[in-house]
C-alpha positions as CSV (number, residue, x, y, z in Angstrom):
1,M,16.0,-1.0,3.1
2,K,13.4,0.1,0.2
3,V,9.8,1.3,0.4
4,V,7.5,1.4,-2.6
5,L,5.0,4.3,-3.0
6,V,2.2,3.1,-5.0
7,N,0.2,5.9,-6.9
8,G,-3.4,4.8,-7.4
9,S,-4.4,8.1,-9.1
10,P,-5.1,8.3,-12.8
11,H,-3.1,11.5,-12.8
12,E,0.6,10.7,-12.5
13,K,1.6,14.0,-10.8
14,G,-1.6,15.0,-9.0
15,C,-2.6,15.4,-5.4
16,T,-1.9,11.9,-4.4
17,Y,1.6,12.2,-6.0
18,A,2.1,15.4,-3.9
19,A,1.3,13.6,-0.6
20,L,3.5,10.5,-1.5
21,S,6.4,12.9,-2.6
22,E,6.4,14.5,0.9
23,A,6.8,11.1,2.4
24,A,9.5,10.2,-0.1
25,K,11.5,13.4,0.9
26,T,11.5,12.1,4.5
27,F,12.5,8.6,3.6
28,A,15.6,10.0,2.0
29,Q,16.4,11.9,5.1
30,E,16.0,8.5,7.0
31,N,18.4,6.9,4.6
32,I,15.5,4.7,3.4
33,A,15.3,4.3,-0.4
34,A,11.8,5.1,-1.9
35,E,10.5,4.2,-5.4
36,F,7.3,5.3,-7.1
37,F,4.9,2.9,-8.8
38,W,2.2,4.6,-10.7
39,L,-0.8,2.2,-11.8
40,G,-1.2,4.5,-14.9
41,N,-4.4,5.6,-16.5
42,K,-5.3,2.5,-18.8
43,P,-8.3,0.4,-17.8
44,L,-7.4,-2.1,-15.1
45,S,-9.6,-5.1,-14.7
46,G,-11.0,-6.4,-11.5
47,C,-10.5,-10.0,-10.1
48,I,-12.6,-12.5,-11.9
49,A,-11.9,-15.2,-9.3
50,C,-10.6,-17.7,-12.1
51,H,-8.0,-19.0,-9.6
52,S,-5.3,-19.3,-12.4
53,C,-3.0,-17.3,-10.2
54,A,-2.7,-20.4,-7.9
55,E,-0.9,-22.4,-10.7
56,K,0.6,-19.5,-12.7
57,K,2.0,-17.6,-9.8
58,R,0.7,-14.5,-11.3
59,C,-2.5,-13.0,-12.7
60,V,-4.2,-14.2,-15.8
61,F,-4.5,-10.6,-16.9
62,D,-0.9,-9.3,-17.9
63,D,-0.8,-5.7,-16.9
64,R,0.5,-3.6,-14.0
65,V,-0.5,-6.1,-11.4
66,N,2.0,-8.7,-12.6
67,E,4.6,-6.0,-13.1
68,F,4.2,-5.1,-9.4
69,L,4.1,-8.9,-8.3
70,A,7.4,-9.4,-10.1
71,V,9.1,-6.6,-7.9
72,A,7.1,-6.7,-4.7
73,A,9.5,-9.1,-3.0
74,D,12.3,-6.5,-3.3
75,F,10.6,-4.0,-1.1
76,D,10.5,-3.9,2.7
77,G,7.6,-1.5,3.1
78,F,4.6,-0.5,1.1
79,I,2.5,2.9,1.0
80,F,-0.5,2.9,-1.1
81,G,-1.9,6.2,-2.1
82,T,-5.3,6.9,-3.7
83,P,-7.6,9.9,-4.5
84,V,-11.0,9.6,-3.0
85,H,-13.7,8.7,-5.5
86,W,-17.2,8.6,-4.2
87,A,-16.0,8.2,-0.4
88,G,-13.7,5.3,-1.6
89,A,-10.5,4.4,-3.2
90,S,-10.1,4.7,-6.9
91,G,-11.5,2.0,-8.9
92,A,-8.0,1.3,-10.3
93,L,-6.4,0.9,-6.9
94,T,-9.3,-1.3,-5.7
95,S,-9.0,-3.6,-8.7
96,F,-5.1,-3.4,-8.3
97,L,-5.3,-4.5,-4.7
98,D,-7.9,-7.2,-5.2
99,R,-5.7,-8.9,-7.7
100,V,-2.3,-8.4,-6.2
101,F,-3.3,-9.6,-2.7
102,Y,-5.4,-12.5,-4.1
103,A,-2.8,-13.6,-6.5
104,A,-0.2,-13.6,-3.5
105,M,-2.5,-15.7,-1.2
106,C,-3.5,-18.2,-3.9
107,A,0.2,-18.5,-5.2
108,G,1.6,-18.8,-1.6
109,L,4.0,-15.8,-2.2
110,R,5.7,-14.3,0.7
111,S,6.2,-11.0,-0.8
112,F,4.1,-9.1,1.7
113,Y,4.4,-11.3,4.9
114,L,5.0,-9.2,8.0
115,K,6.1,-6.2,6.0
116,P,4.8,-2.8,7.1
117,A,2.1,-1.0,5.0
118,A,0.1,2.2,4.9
119,A,-2.8,3.9,3.1
120,V,-2.6,7.4,2.0
121,M,-5.7,9.5,0.9
122,S,-6.2,12.5,-1.0
123,A,-9.5,14.4,-1.3
124,R,-10.9,17.8,-1.9
125,R,-13.1,17.5,1.2
126,A,-14.5,14.3,2.5
127,G,-14.5,10.6,2.2
128,T,-11.0,10.0,3.5
129,T,-11.7,8.1,6.6
130,A,-14.0,5.7,4.7
131,T,-11.3,5.1,2.2
132,Y,-8.6,4.6,5.0
133,D,-10.9,1.9,6.5
134,Q,-11.2,0.2,3.1
135,V,-7.6,0.0,2.2
136,N,-6.4,-1.0,5.6
137,K,-8.5,-4.0,5.5
138,Y,-6.2,-5.4,2.8
139,F,-3.3,-5.3,5.1
140,G,-5.0,-7.2,7.8
141,L,-5.7,-10.1,5.8
142,M,-2.0,-10.1,4.4
143,Q,-0.5,-10.1,8.0
144,M,1.1,-6.6,7.2
145,P,1.8,-4.3,10.2
146,V,-0.1,-1.1,9.7
147,I,1.8,2.0,10.2
148,S,0.0,5.0,11.5
149,S,0.9,8.7,11.8
150,Q,0.0,11.6,14.1
151,Y,-3.4,11.7,12.3
152,W,-5.1,9.7,9.7
153,N,-2.9,9.6,6.6
154,M,-4.8,12.2,4.4
155,V,-4.1,15.5,2.6
156,H,-6.7,17.8,1.2
157,G,-6.8,20.0,-2.0
158,S,-8.2,20.1,-5.6
159,A,-4.8,20.5,-7.1
160,P,-1.2,19.7,-6.1
161,E,-0.5,23.3,-5.3
162,D,-3.5,23.2,-2.8
163,V,-1.9,20.1,-1.1
164,Q,1.4,22.1,-0.5
165,K,-0.9,24.5,1.6
166,D,-2.2,21.7,3.7
167,L,0.6,22.0,6.3
168,E,-1.0,19.4,8.7
169,G,-1.4,16.9,6.0
170,L,2.1,17.3,4.8
171,Q,3.4,16.9,8.4
172,T,1.3,13.7,8.6
173,M,3.0,12.4,5.6
174,R,6.4,13.1,7.1
175,T,5.5,11.6,10.4
176,L,4.2,8.4,8.5
177,A,7.5,8.1,6.8
178,R,9.5,8.4,9.9
179,N,7.3,5.9,11.7
180,M,7.8,3.4,9.0
181,A,11.5,4.0,8.8
182,F,11.7,3.4,12.7
183,F,9.6,0.2,12.4
184,L,11.9,-1.0,9.6
185,R,15.0,-0.5,11.6
186,C,13.4,-2.3,14.8
187,Q,12.4,-5.1,12.7
188,A,15.9,-5.5,11.1
189,A,17.5,-5.2,14.5
190,G,15.2,-7.9,15.9
191,L,15.9,-10.4,13.2
192,K,19.6,-9.6,13.5
193,A,19.4,-10.3,17.1
194,G,17.9,-13.7,16.6
195,V,14.3,-12.9,17.5
196,P,12.4,-15.7,15.6
197,L,9.3,-15.0,13.4
198,P,6.0,-16.0,14.7
199,E,5.1,-19.7,14.6
200,E,2.7,-20.4,11.8
201,E,0.0,-22.8,12.0
202,P,-1.5,-24.7,8.9
203,K,-4.2,-22.6,7.7
204,I,-7.8,-23.5,8.7
205,A,-10.6,-22.2,6.3
206,T,-14.2,-22.6,7.5
207,N,-17.5,-21.2,6.4
208,F,-21.0,-21.2,7.8
209,I,-22.6,-23.6,5.6
210,R,-22.7,-27.2,7.0
């Protein structure tokens, strides 16, 4: 089993990384492989709704989004971490998630279907719960079970060394990792025992314009 820890901060080894690292250490104790995927600090375009991904099976912009789409199917669980910018997720992570999940839906990719996901937020002080709400909405549309912890998945601090002093935040990261590990084992056991996947109906898309 393998989980990817997506770092949506422009700082590769900043506060968001400190939070994700605590989860990674716990995954290792649970015998779950964990890999980091940093978005980097180069400009990342938002989605332009060109719908090219439906045909190309990838985004028209060839950057970290396509690199992630190419490996996403290899992972069993996903944790997306972000610093809080203006009471929301970083612009890079927002653009990244918009394009990754839109491309997956339009292209009919099954890389995320029924795979557990969680959002992790890092902030100096506030805006974490608003960001938590924002990022979790992506998982709902992608039919990804949301993994929770003993508190909302957040850490506080202006620098990585501050995060190390947030003992409750670090414990929240460890509990999150254990909960995801438990879910992954239960899911694997169920499939092995012959529990069928949910019946899927043909998708119905409606709007309110008649």
